N, C-alpha and C positions, 0 to 999 in steps of 0.2 A: 773390598779387596779380598781375594782368596785367603784362606787360613794358611799361616806360615808356621814353621817349627819355632821352638824357642831360640831366640837370638843370643849371641854372645857379644860382649863389648870388645871392640878391637881398638888398637892404638891408631891414632890419626897421624898420617904422614905429613911432614912439614916441608915447605919449599926450602931448598931447591931439589928435592928428591926427584930423580929422573922419571918415576912413574907418573908424576903430576903432569909431565909434558908428553906423555904417551897416549895417543888416541886409542880409545877402547875398541876391543873386538866385539863384533856382533855376537850375541849369546842366544842359546836356546832357553827361553824363560821357564820351561818345565824341567830342565836338568837339575838334579839334586843339589849340585854345588852352587847353582845360580839362586835357587830357592833359599838355601842356607845363607848366602851372601845377603839377599834381600832382608832376611830376618836380622842378620848381624848389623846391617846399616841402620835399621829402625832401632835396635837396642842401643847402639852407640850414640845415635842421635838423641835418644830419650835421656841419656845420662849426661849430655853435653849442654850446659846452660847456654841459652840463646841460640842454639843450633836449629835452623829451619830447613836444612837440606844437607845431604851427604852423598857423595859419589864414590863409586868403587875405587877410583884412583886414590881417593883420600884415605883408604885403608889398605893401599898397596896392591890393588888388583886392576889391571888395565882392561876392563870390560865396560860395556855400555849399559850400566845399571846405576840408578840413584834413588834415594828416598827424599821425600818432601813432607813437611807438616808445618804449615804457617798458622795453625790454630792458636788463638789467643795473642798473636802478634798485633800490636797496636796499628800497624799500617795496612793490615789485611782488610780487603773489601770482599772479594770472593774467596771462599775457602773450600777446597775439596777434601779437607781432613788429612789424615795420614795415609800416604800411598807410596808405592815403589813402581817405577817404570823401567822397562828394558827396551833397548834399541829405539829410544825416543828421538824424534826430530821435530823441528819447528815447521808447521804447515803454513802459517801466516803470522805476520807481526806488523804492528802499526803504532803510531804515536810515540816515537823515541824521545826520551827525556833523560837528562843526566841526573844521577843520584849517587849517594855514598854507599859503598859495599865493603863488607869485610868477609873473612874466610878463616875457618879453623886451621887451614893449612898455611895461612899467611898471618899468624897471630899478632904480629907487631905493627901492621899497617892496615889502613883502609884506603879506598880509592874512589875517585869520581868516574863512573862508568855510564855511558849512554846505552840505555836498554829500551826495548819496546814496552809500552804500558798496557797494550792489548795483545793477546797471544792465543794461538791455537797450536797445540802440541798433540802429536800422535805417537803412541808407544804401546808396548805389550805388558800385560800384567804377569808377574811371576806366578808360577804354579800352572795356570790355565793357558797362558800364551795369548789370551784374548786381546785383540787390538782395541784400544780405547782412544777417544779423542777428548782432550781437555781444553775447554775454552775458559780463559781467565783474564784477569786484569790486575793492575796495580802491583802490590807486593808479591803475590803468588806468581805473577808473570815474570817478575824480576828473578825470583828464586829459581823458577824452572830454567830460565836462560843461563843462569849461573851454573846450575848443575849439568845442563847439557854441554856447556863449555868444558867442564871438567871431563866429561866423557869424550870430548874431542881433543883432550890434551892441553887445555888452556886454563889458566887461572885469571882472576880479574885483573891482575897487573898487566896481562897481555892486552887488555882492552882500554887501559887508561890513555889519555891524550898526552902523556909526557910526565916528567918528574914533578911538575907543579900540581898534578892531579893525584899524587900519592901523599898520604898524611900519616903521621904516627898515630897509632890507636890510642884513644883516650881511655884512661882507667878511672872508673867511678868507684868511690869508696862508700 
């Protein structure tokens, strides 16, 4: 990934904040404010225990930008490391299965969400604007879909099949 400036940690917005339901604007990945946001997303993600992805909406900005890093997560099979994508979209998806998801913006609940387990995503890198294609599966695929949903103004609760699919988050001591 291209070199980013030093990021600053931002506060994470919690549901029902209106920005979480706001579809993101397409961005110029080379614009200084987009590059800074990319760095801020990575910095915020890095200090947030268990966080594997963070979208612009989650720090109060309705743009199509998100970060992902599933390195060291036990459910990871394919891992592209730490990266930020702008203006990303799903090119193809297959093998949908239901699984449990959580979100920093919905800290008290988890939910059962059907997501593709194989995925091809296309997006632009910050700084250069280069278009890249990411082919992945398993946990990284789920994470990418979750973050793209955020840039579309959706949280995982919008994807559950009803109240029975929402669960109080467990606290582990």
